[in-house]
C-alpha positions, 0 to 999 in steps of 0.5 A, spaced: 073 253 507 074 248 512 072 249 519 072 244 526 071 247 533 076 253 533 081 251 527 079 253 520 082 253 514 081 259 509 084 260 501 089 265 502 088 272 500 092 278 497 092 281 504 096 276 507 102 277 504 104 282 509 103 275 515 106 271 510 113 276 510 112 276 518 113 269 518 118 267 513 123 271 516 121 268 522 129 264 524 124 260 528 120 258 522 125 257 517 129 252 521 124 247 518 120 251 512 124 250 506 124 258 504 129 263 504 128 269 508 123 273 504 121 280 502 114 282 499 116 282 492 117 274 493 112 273 497 107 277 491 111 273 486 110 265 489 103 266 492 100 271 487 098 266 482 097 261 487 091 265 489 088 267 482 088 260 480 093 260 475 098 255 480 096 248 481 098 249 488 091 252 493 095 256 498 090 257 504 091 260 512 090 257 517 086 260 523 086 259 530 079 262 535 079 267 529 086 269 529 091 267 523 097 262 526 099 259 519 099 256 512 097 250 509 098 248 502 096 243 498 096 240 491 096 234 485 104 231 485 105 233 478 107 227 473 114 229 474 114 228 481 110 221 481 114 219 477 121 220 481 118 217 488 114 212 484 106 214 486 100 213 482 095 218 481 090 222 485 096 223 490 097 229 493 102 233 497 101 238 503 105 243 506 105 247 512 108 251 518 104 254 524 107 262 525 107 263 532 112 259 534 109 260 542 103 256 539 107 250 537 107 243 541 099 244 543 096 239 538 093 245 533 098 243 528 096 236 528 088 238 528 090 243 523 093 237 518 088 232 520 082 237 518 086 237 511 086 230 511 079 229 512 078 235 506 082 231 502 079 225 503 072 227 501 076 230 494 077 223 491 084 223 493 088 216 495 095 218 498 097 225 501 105 226 501 110 230 504 117 232 506 120 233 513 127 234 515 129 229 519 130 234 525 124 236 525 122 231 531 116 235 533 113 235 526 115 227 524 111 226 531 104 230 529 105 227 522 105 220 525 099 222 530 095 223 523 097 216 520 103 218 516 109 213 515 116 215 512 116 212 506 122 213 504 130 218 504 130 223 499 137 224 502 140 224 508 137 231 511 130 229 508 124 224 508 118 223 505 112 220 509 105 218 506 098 218 508 094 212 505 086 214 505 082 209 506 
């Protein structure tokens, strides 16, 4: 789908469910990603409609050196959320994580986000937003390197960051 150097973003497949279950049961990953621990049925219920294209979220797997290392999704912000955050049309959201904590802090997440931002920029998206936990300093620094800026506090634990596509 999207590729640069050793990094590739491909569409999620049904065969990725076991991998997602592994990642979404890792306490280090769950500390920062807004998911409860997952079993195979919960993962199937959430991601199957997305894979089939009957949901507005596009799920993807991040590959590094041809190995699956994480998850990234992108989606048009829905009308209710556009109103909640005071946003215009053509705004997308992204969510992502590197599933192997041993790969954290190596710049892979930053490169993954930049690759997705380039892709969305080619799709006539005007702005990309994401939510981040305020205690996730590593992610906030990575998002800043990609050009995201804090837009607002969502609550005492979460912030909304935005990237404006020129």
